[in-house]
C-alpha positions, 0 to 999 in steps of 0.5 A: 833721519835728520841726516838724509834731509841735511844731505838733500838740503846741502845737495840741492843748495851746491847743484852742478853738473860739471866733472870736477878735476884738481889741478897744479895749484891744489897739488902745491897746496897738499905738498905744504902739508908737510912743512906746516907744523901741528896747531890748533887749525887744519884745512881740507880740500872739499868737494861740494859735488861729490860731498867727499873731502879731497885732502885732508890735512895732518892736524885734522886728527891733532885738533878733533881725535878722529882719524884723517882716513876715517873722514876721507873715507865716510866723507861731509855726511859722517862730518855733518852727522857731529855738528851740534843738532842746535846748530844743524838748521841755522848752518843749512840756512846759512849755506843757502844764504850763502849760495843765493848771495853769490849767485844773485849779487856776484858777478861771474868774472869776481866770484874767484875773489870770494872768501866764505866764513862760518861757525858751528859746534862740533863734537870731537873723539872724546864726545865733547864739543867745541866750537869750530870756524870755517873759512872756505876759499873756492878754487873751481866752479861749475858750469852753473859758476858755482863753487865746487871745489873749496880750499876750507880751513878749520879754527878750532876754539873752546866750547866755553865761548858762547858763539851764535852761528853766523856767516859772511862773504868778503871778497878782494878789493884793488888793495888786496884787502877783503871787504865784506858784502855779506854778514847774517847772524842765523841765532842771535844778533852779535852786533846790532842789524843797524850796522852796515857792511862798510862799518863792519869792515871798519869794525874788523880793522879797529880789533886788529889795532889798525888806526883811522889813517891806516883804515882809510888807506885799506879801504880805501875811503877819506880819514874823515869818513873813517871818523865818522863810520865810528862815531856812528858805530858807538852811537848804534852799539850804545858805547862810548869809546872804541876801547869799549867796542875792541873789549866787547868783540875780541872773543868773537873778532873771527866771525865780524 
């Protein structure tokens, strides 16, 4: 069965041997859920070793119409079964590439600074599909320094918005600003393959309406360097103005 293939592949990607445990930090996250309002986002505490959801926020039912108890009882296998079939291979490839990137490119003592983002289409209770953008921050690692416990935030977006399956890894720098260290589009390219990770960071901040001066401070680079990057971005994408760039990417800004 396709689901068995998914489980086997996913388990191999996140293969680990330590016994995970939840600490006081996680308990505080759970306590916070009581005070949060209903919205189009929900969060879970995920365990990639046992393929289980350790906790599911109350907003999951608000967002996808499926009972939290059912999701928690059936775990990740059931959740995966509702991902759009056309997105499964891209999603699995994204997970594999993110893990390989982490283990080969990020030092063990820096991995706690990472944050991962990816997306897929998901079938909700009424049998319609929505886009889900998932951002996961690792909270605990196994003996091989692979993430096993994570805080995952899910944002639900209308299926009318066309989204390629993309994945990114960002790391928190000394200015407490996330920098893109890895990005890939597993469908068609959202941006030209010639766009560098630094240029991607600048695009993300431009979409958020930061000035070149503010971007220079946040990324700890010079004002002239920011403007050089801006000119290069426009040239690579064959557009004339930053306003045109922002308009082109507005829908997809969460994947930049």
